[in-house]
N, C-alpha and C positions, 0 to 999 in steps of 0.2 A: 765709490758708487759712480757709475757713468750713466749719463743720459744725454738726449739730444732733443731739440725742439725743431719739428719739421712742419712744413706747410703742405697740406693736401686737401683737396675739395674746398679751397677757400678758407680753411680753418687752420689754426696753429695748434699743434698737439705736442705735449711733452711725452717722449717715449723712452722706454728702458728695454734692454734685451731680455728675452724670456717672458715678456708679457704681450697680450693681444689687445688690440684697440678696434673699436667700431668706427669706421670712417666712411666718407661718401663712396659711392659705388665706383670700383675700379673695373675697367674693361679687361679683366684677366680671368682665366679659368682657375678653379680651386686647385690647391696644391702646386701652384706655379710660383716661381721666384719673382720678386719685384725689387727694384733698386730705386730709392727716392733720392734725388739730387738736391732738392730744395730744403737745405738744412740751414736753419737760422742761427743755431747755437749748439756747441758741443762742449760738454763738461766731463772731464776725466780726472779723477782724484783732485788735484789742486789746479790743474790747467783748465782754463776757460777760453774758448775760441768763439768770438762773436763775429757774425757776418755783416757785410754791408752791400746788399741785403742778404747774400748767401755766403756761407763759409766755403772758401775755395778748397776743392779736393775732398770734401766731406760727403759721405754717403751713408744711408741707412738701408740695410738689406733685410728682407723679410719674405714671408710667403703668405699667400691668401689661404685662409682656412675654409671660409664658405661665404656665400652671398645669402642675404635674407632681407626681409622687409621689416621696417620699424613699426612701432605702435601707431595706431590710427589717430590722426588729429582731425577734429571736426572744425570746419570753418563755416561759421554762420553769419550771414550778412542780412541786415534788415534795415529798411528805411521806415521809420515810424510814420503813420498816417498816410502812407502811400500804397499799402497792400503789396509790397514787394519783399520777398524773402528768398534767400538762397542758402541751401545747406549742402555742403560738399565735404567729403572725407578725403584724406590724403595719407598714404603710407610711403615713407621715404625708403628708397633702395639703399641698403647698407652692406658694406664688405667688412668681414672680420679679418683683421690683418695681424699676423704674429711677427714680432720683431726678432730677427735672428742675430744681427750684428750691427755695430756702429763702427765705421771706418773713417780714418782721416789720413789723406795723402797715401793711400794704399796699405797702411798698417791698421790692423784691427785693434781698436781700443777696448771693446767689450763685445762679448758674444755669449750665447746661451751655452749652458753646460752640455747640451746634446750635440752641439756643433764642434766641440773640442775634438782633437784627434783621438780616435779610439785606441784603447790600450791594446798593445800587441799581446797575443797569447803566448804564454811561456812555453818553451818546448817541454815535452813530457820527459820526465826523468825515469831512468830505468830502475834505479834503486829506490826502495821505499824511504820516505822521509820520516824521521822521528819527530813527533810533536811534543814539546814540553808542556805538561799540564800542571797546574797548581791546584791543590785541593785546599779549600778553606774549611776549617772546622766550624760546624754550625753550632750555635748556642742552643741549649735545650729550650724547647718551647714550653712555657708554663701557661696552662689554660686557667683563666680566672673566670669564675661564674659571675655573670652580671648581677648586680644587686637588684632586687625586685623594686619596681617603681612604686613609690608611695601612692596609696589610694587617696585621691582627692576627696575631701569631704564635700558633701553637697551643700552649697550655700543656700540659705533660705531665699526664696524668691521675694522680691520686694512687693509689698501690697500695692495693688493698683490705686493710683490717686484718682479720686473722683474729680472729673473736670467741673470746675465751677461754671454754671450757666450764667451768662451775663444777665444782670437784672434788667427787666424791661424799664424803659424810660417812662416816667410818669406822664400820663396823658392829661393835658389840661382839660378840665371839665368844661363843657360848653354850657353857656348860660341858657337856662330854659327860655324859650320864646314866650313873650308875654301873651297872655290869653287875650283874644279879641274882646274888646269892650263893646257891649251892645249899646248902641246909641239910641237914645229914646227920641223918637220922632213923634210928633203929634199925630201924624196920619197913621202910624202903624199901630198905635194903641187902640184906635177906633176900630180897626178891622178885626 
């Protein structure tokens, strides 16, 4: 398995041939070839080449599939108690980049299967070609009727349990108010 680590758009990305990656916007038309020279690391089988900072002679070739905009990001700024609020949206411009090949010092270490040399068409033969065929005897198929599924007996429904109501707390009986005692006054009896 071969891969490379490249730098593009201020980010480092691990790339493999035959896969596409979403990177920062490249100023290139779709379906146009692009060669990236900022290769930090190349790994091919057991060989690893590490750059200081770039690997000398290493390139990653690919083509731009399309350009599009990323998902919207909402930026909301607020200063409490100052009545200032700013709400802004941002959609990043993105390029979908397909990796075709990883090369080191002019030799291609890994490439996609589509980029390999096309197979040359064989010339048409004038004589018919006999094709050997092998017939495999098929075993007879025995159909087995499926067993009927047992009917599940209806389980009796459990009786609903009556929920116990909480007992009311005993209320302390209030002592009866003493009846007013009529005071006998000398003057009131006379009237």
